Backbone as CSV, one residue per row, in Angstrom:
resi,resn,N_x,N_y,N_z,CA_x,CA_y,CA_z,C_x,C_y,C_z
1,UNK,1.799,6.191,-5.933,2.195,7.329,-5.145,3.547,7.014,-4.507
2,UNK,4.367,8.019,-4.420,5.720,7.801,-3.916,5.747,7.687,-2.391
3,UNK,6.773,6.993,-1.915,6.913,6.705,-0.490,6.958,7.980,0.345
4,UNK,7.664,8.995,-0.126,7.790,10.223,0.671,6.428,10.876,0.894
5,UNK,5.513,10.732,-0.064,4.186,11.315,0.092,3.387,10.565,1.156
6,UNK,3.498,9.238,1.140,2.847,8.438,2.183,3.456,8.750,3.549
7,UNK,4.773,8.901,3.582,5.450,9.208,4.840,5.013,10.566,5.388
8,UNK,4.984,11.572,4.531,4.573,12.908,4.962,3.145,12.897,5.506
9,UNK,2.239,12.274,4.766,0.846,12.197,5.211,0.744,11.446,6.539
10,UNK,1.470,10.334,6.668,1.410,9.529,7.892,1.986,10.266,9.092
11,UNK,3.046,11.018,8.875,3.639,11.803,9.967,2.658,12.882,10.435
12,UNK,2.012,13.545,9.475,1.020,14.573,9.831,-0.144,13.932,10.587
13,UNK,-0.632,12.810,10.084,-1.743,12.106,10.737,-1.350,11.642,12.142
14,UNK,-0.140,11.093,12.272,0.339,10.669,13.594,0.448,11.860,14.536
15,UNK,0.890,12.988,14.017,0.980,14.207,14.834,-0.380,14.683,15.299
16,UNK,-1.350,14.623,14.403,-2.712,15.035,14.773,-3.330,14.106,15.821
17,UNK,-2.994,12.819,15.734,-3.576,11.847,16.666,-2.703,11.588,17.896
18,UNK,-1.551,12.250,17.968,-0.671,12.088,19.120,-1.357,12.411,20.447
19,UNK,-2.166,13.477,20.530,-2.829,13.764,21.807,-3.740,12.620,22.285
20,UNK,-4.257,11.840,21.371,-5.152,10.735,21.738,-4.360,9.467,22.059
21,UNK,-3.421,9.104,21.177,-2.732,7.813,21.291,-1.327,7.898,21.871
22,UNK,-0.828,9.106,22.106,0.545,9.329,22.578,1.527,8.681,21.598
23,UNK,2.570,8.023,22.113,3.614,7.471,21.254,3.132,6.299,20.408
24,UNK,2.019,5.708,20.776,1.452,4.629,19.956,1.077,5.142,18.567
25,UNK,0.883,6.447,18.440,0.508,7.039,17.145,1.556,6.763,16.077
26,UNK,2.773,6.438,16.478,3.813,6.108,15.502,3.477,4.839,14.710
27,UNK,2.576,4.027,15.225,2.145,2.821,14.511,1.456,3.199,13.199
28,UNK,0.952,4.409,13.138,0.350,4.904,11.892,1.366,4.819,10.756
29,UNK,2.635,5.012,11.060,3.677,4.939,10.031,3.789,3.529,9.444
30,UNK,3.539,2.527,10.249,3.574,1.156,9.740,2.426,0.943,8.758
31,UNK,1.235,1.338,9.152,0.083,1.193,8.274,0.137,2.104,7.062
32,UNK,0.738,3.272,7.228,0.748,4.253,6.153,1.903,4.140,5.188
33,UNK,3.017,3.552,5.643,4.208,3.515,4.811,4.744,2.096,4.636
34,UNK,4.899,1.375,5.733,5.565,0.070,5.682,4.798,-0.976,4.882
35,UNK,3.508,-0.755,4.665,2.775,-1.741,3.877,3.234,-1.763,2.423
36,UNK,3.966,-0.743,2.008,4.526,-0.756,0.652,5.632,-1.794,0.505
37,UNK,5.951,-2.515,1.574,6.920,-3.608,1.489,6.463,-4.654,0.477
38,UNK,5.160,-4.748,0.239,4.686,-5.726,-0.743,5.183,-5.403,-2.150
39,UNK,5.481,-4.141,-2.425,6.086,-3.781,-3.709,7.457,-4.449,-3.828
40,UNK,8.217,-4.407,-2.744,9.548,-5.018,-2.725,9.456,-6.530,-2.866
41,UNK,8.509,-7.157,-2.154,8.313,-8.609,-2.274,7.988,-8.989,-3.715
42,UNK,7.092,-8.214,-4.336,6.733,-8.491,-5.727,7.945,-8.320,-6.642
43,UNK,8.702,-7.252,-6.417,9.881,-6.987,-7.240,10.881,-8.146,-7.154
44,UNK,11.130,-8.631,-5.963,12.048,-9.762,-5.784,11.517,-10.982,-6.530
45,UNK,10.233,-11.252,-6.393,9.625,-12.398,-7.072,9.748,-12.265,-8.592
46,UNK,9.470,-11.086,-9.101,9.437,-10.859,-10.554,10.835,-10.833,-11.161
47,UNK,11.789,-10.196,-10.488,13.110,-9.968,-11.088,14.219,-10.822,-10.485
48,UNK,13.963,-11.446,-9.342,14.994,-12.206,-8.608,16.155,-11.304,-8.196
49,UNK,15.863,-10.020,-8.007,16.857,-9.028,-7.658,16.480,-8.415,-6.312
50,UNK,17.436,-8.306,-5.394,17.173,-7.783,-4.052,17.569,-6.313,-3.901
51,UNK,17.972,-5.665,-4.987,18.435,-4.289,-4.937,17.259,-3.344,-4.684
52,UNK,17.239,-2.734,-3.503,16.136,-1.865,-3.101,16.063,-0.596,-3.960
53,UNK,17.201,-0.050,-4.350,17.210,1.155,-5.190,16.611,0.855,-6.568
54,UNK,16.960,-0.292,-7.143,16.383,-0.674,-8.434,14.883,-0.923,-8.308
55,UNK,14.475,-1.484,-7.195,13.040,-1.703,-6.943,12.312,-0.369,-6.911
56,UNK,12.891,0.598,-6.225,12.268,1.922,-6.136,12.112,2.539,-7.522
57,UNK,13.176,2.460,-8.331,13.098,2.986,-9.706,12.062,2.231,-10.530
58,UNK,11.970,0.922,-10.323,11.020,0.083,-11.052,9.585,0.558,-10.828
59,UNK,9.267,0.932,-9.594,7.899,1.343,-9.255,7.668,2.851,-9.361
60,UNK,8.707,3.621,-9.627,8.500,5.068,-9.754,8.835,5.527,-11.170
61,UNK,10.107,5.833,-11.423,10.497,6.415,-12.712,10.165,5.511,-13.895
62,UNK,10.541,4.224,-13.811,10.275,3.312,-14.928,8.782,3.094,-15.119
63,UNK,8.044,3.031,-14.030,6.588,2.845,-14.135,5.933,4.053,-14.798
64,UNK,6.397,5.245,-14.463,5.854,6.452,-15.092,6.139,6.472,-16.593
65,UNK,7.350,6.071,-16.961,7.716,6.048,-18.375,6.827,5.105,-19.174
66,UNK,6.392,4.016,-18.543,5.578,3.010,-19.215,4.105,3.099,-18.841
67,UNK,3.688,4.208,-18.235,2.308,4.423,-17.818,1.792,3.273,-16.941
68,UNK,2.655,2.714,-16.133,2.336,1.634,-15.196,1.821,0.366,-15.888
69,UNK,1.994,0.239,-17.196,1.440,-0.906,-17.924,2.073,-2.230,-17.502
70,UNK,3.368,-2.253,-17.247,4.006,-3.528,-16.933,3.859,-3.931,-15.468
71,UNK,3.299,-3.053,-14.637,3.031,-3.457,-13.254,1.540,-3.555,-12.965
72,UNK,0.715,-3.090,-13.896,-0.740,-3.172,-13.700,-1.165,-4.639,-13.658
73,UNK,-2.019,-4.960,-12.714,-2.528,-6.320,-12.604,-1.657,-7.246,-11.782
74,UNK,-0.549,-6.733,-11.244,0.308,-7.568,-10.415,-0.230,-7.617,-8.996
75,UNK,0.179,-8.626,-8.271,-0.403,-8.903,-6.967,0.412,-8.273,-5.846
76,UNK,-0.194,-7.323,-5.151,0.413,-6.672,-3.995,-0.476,-6.979,-2.787
77,UNK,-0.059,-7.929,-1.991,-0.891,-8.511,-0.925,-1.417,-7.483,0.067
78,UNK,-0.616,-6.489,0.429,-1.049,-5.518,1.434,-1.948,-4.429,0.859
79,UNK,-2.131,-4.438,-0.452,-2.981,-3.444,-1.115,-4.304,-4.056,-1.562
80,UNK,-4.797,-5.029,-0.835,-6.053,-5.687,-1.193,-7.148,-5.346,-0.197
81,UNK,-8.370,-5.476,-0.646,-9.524,-5.213,0.214,-9.582,-6.217,1.362
82,UNK,-9.098,-7.428,1.130,-9.101,-8.436,2.202,-8.160,-8.031,3.332
83,UNK,-6.978,-7.517,2.984,-6.031,-7.080,4.007,-6.601,-5.898,4.780
84,UNK,-7.192,-4.942,4.049,-7.820,-3.785,4.698,-8.968,-4.230,5.597
85,UNK,-9.792,-5.141,5.120,-10.926,-5.646,5.910,-10.450,-6.321,7.189
86,UNK,-9.383,-7.126,7.076,-8.835,-7.799,8.247,-8.331,-6.773,9.261
87,UNK,-7.643,-5.746,8.781,-7.127,-4.701,9.681,-8.269,-3.969,10.376
88,UNK,-9.305,-3.647,9.632,-10.459,-2.951,10.224,-11.163,-3.845,11.243
89,UNK,-11.341,-5.102,10.912,-11.976,-6.039,11.842,-11.169,-6.148,13.138
90,UNK,-9.871,-6.300,13.016,-9.019,-6.399,14.207,-9.014,-5.104,15.022
91,UNK,-9.254,-3.973,14.359,-9.235,-2.688,15.059,-10.345,-2.559,16.096
92,UNK,-11.388,-3.374,15.969,-12.459,-3.360,16.966,-12.047,-4.056,18.264
93,UNK,-10.947,-4.803,18.213,-10.534,-5.607,19.354,-9.213,-5.176,19.979
94,UNK,-8.446,-4.312,19.285,-7.122,-3.993,19.768,-6.751,-2.565,19.372
95,UNK,-6.223,-1.798,20.315,-5.853,-0.409,20.057,-4.745,-0.311,19.014
96,UNK,-3.752,-1.203,19.092,-2.662,-1.177,18.121,-3.182,-1.449,16.712
97,UNK,-4.095,-2.381,16.592,-4.704,-2.683,15.293,-5.513,-1.487,14.790
98,UNK,-6.163,-0.780,15.691,-6.922,0.421,15.311,-5.987,1.487,14.735
99,UNK,-4.877,1.720,15.416,-3.930,2.741,14.968,-3.313,2.327,13.626
100,UNK,-2.960,1.053,13.486,-2.446,0.534,12.224,-3.473,0.731,11.108
101,UNK,-4.731,0.411,11.392,-5.803,0.544,10.392,-5.996,1.994,9.970
102,UNK,-5.838,2.914,10.885,-5.940,4.338,10.541,-4.866,4.705,9.511
103,UNK,-3.636,4.268,9.758,-2.559,4.515,8.796,-2.810,3.828,7.468
104,UNK,-3.311,2.607,7.531,-3.609,1.841,6.315,-4.699,2.511,5.489
105,UNK,-5.736,2.975,6.157,-6.822,3.675,5.456,-6.283,4.947,4.796
106,UNK,-5.417,5.659,5.510,-4.794,6.838,4.923,-4.007,6.490,3.669
107,UNK,-3.271,5.382,3.723,-2.504,4.924,2.559,-3.434,4.603,1.390
108,UNK,-4.502,3.876,1.664,-5.467,3.505,0.625,-6.116,4.745,0.007
109,UNK,-6.458,5.720,0.838,-7.083,6.950,0.332,-6.117,7.684,-0.603
110,UNK,-4.855,7.809,-0.188,-3.878,8.471,-1.043,-3.681,7.714,-2.356
111,UNK,-3.581,6.387,-2.282,-3.440,5.585,-3.505,-4.654,5.755,-4.408
112,UNK,-5.839,5.748,-3.810,-7.057,5.903,-4.608,-7.062,7.251,-5.327
113,UNK,-6.744,8.318,-4.594,-6.707,9.654,-5.197,-5.683,9.692,-6.329
114,UNK,-4.501,9.152,-6.076,-3.436,9.150,-7.068,-3.858,8.425,-8.344
115,UNK,-4.351,7.205,-8.192,-4.714,6.424,-9.374,-5.972,6.941,-10.060
116,UNK,-6.954,7.352,-9.311,-8.220,7.788,-9.897,-8.093,9.124,-10.621
117,UNK,-7.431,10.076,-10.008,-7.402,11.412,-10.575,-6.157,11.704,-11.407
118,UNK,-5.071,11.017,-11.161,-3.865,11.237,-11.951,-3.825,10.271,-13.137
119,UNK,-4.074,8.990,-12.888,-3.977,7.982,-13.938,-5.320,7.537,-14.494
120,UNK,-6.394,8.094,-13.948,-7.752,7.796,-14.439,-8.077,6.301,-14.410
121,UNK,-7.604,5.624,-13.363,-7.932,4.217,-13.157,-7.869,3.911,-11.663
122,UNK,-8.274,2.697,-11.308,-8.236,2.310,-9.903,-6.891,1.679,-9.556
123,UNK,-6.757,1.285,-8.316,-5.532,0.657,-7.839,-5.297,-0.643,-8.609
124,UNK,-4.099,-1.178,-8.499,-3.707,-2.325,-9.319,-4.629,-3.527,-9.155
125,UNK,-4.776,-4.024,-7.963,-5.651,-5.166,-7.708,-6.420,-4.900,-6.425
126,UNK,-7.709,-4.984,-6.523,-8.539,-4.690,-5.360,-8.662,-5.876,-4.422
127,UNK,-8.530,-7.074,-4.937,-8.910,-8.231,-4.162,-8.062,-9.450,-4.499
128,UNK,-7.756,-10.226,-3.490,-7.060,-11.498,-3.690,-7.943,-12.426,-4.523
129,UNK,-9.215,-12.478,-4.184,-10.156,-13.349,-4.897,-10.250,-12.943,-6.366
130,UNK,-10.355,-11.642,-6.637,-10.409,-11.152,-8.015,-9.139,-11.547,-8.768
131,UNK,-7.982,-11.346,-8.146,-6.714,-11.662,-8.794,-6.612,-13.153,-9.113
132,UNK,-7.030,-14.005,-8.176,-6.983,-15.458,-8.408,-7.910,-15.842,-9.559
133,UNK,-9.125,-15.305,-9.543,-10.079,-15.624,-10.625,-9.565,-15.142,-11.980
134,UNK,-9.000,-13.959,-12.001,-8.492,-13.385,-13.237,-7.293,-14.154,-13.779
135,UNK,-6.518,-14.727,-12.883,-5.289,-15.411,-13.270,-5.340,-16.915,-13.104
136,UNK,-6.519,-17.503,-12.979,-6.603,-18.937,-12.701,-6.014,-19.800,-13.814
137,UNK,-6.006,-19.311,-15.037,-5.402,-20.070,-16.112,-3.876,-20.153,-15.927
138,UNK,-3.288,-19.128,-15.329,-1.835,-19.082,-15.138,-1.394,-19.906,-13.936
139,UNK,-2.312,-20.191,-13.000,-1.932,-20.888,-11.764,-1.709,-22.350,-11.956
């Protein structure tokens, strides 16, 4: 799913929750949008290129042309069940973590809808443990 879609959803969600959290609701944008920074980290690791525009094309236009085949199975740390679980666990102890987790859950829901109904598959990697087990021969 493209960044602008995550941003739009996160802004709407932050607006809806503004009466409850006031300006802290902007933290939803971190959970809903900024977690896509792991795409950039992966891109730098894979290509040794720091060009953000090329990274964006790599994960959008080029990925669509190749049906996401060359990025499927790659490791995106912030898109794992362990990261989501940690955020949810911390949300029981801290308001900022709760607001971040709300944005993160929104991001995960949008990604799930996008991959399940548009591409007829699940997200790239669900779990750090799964990825390690699947790739242990390469490690």
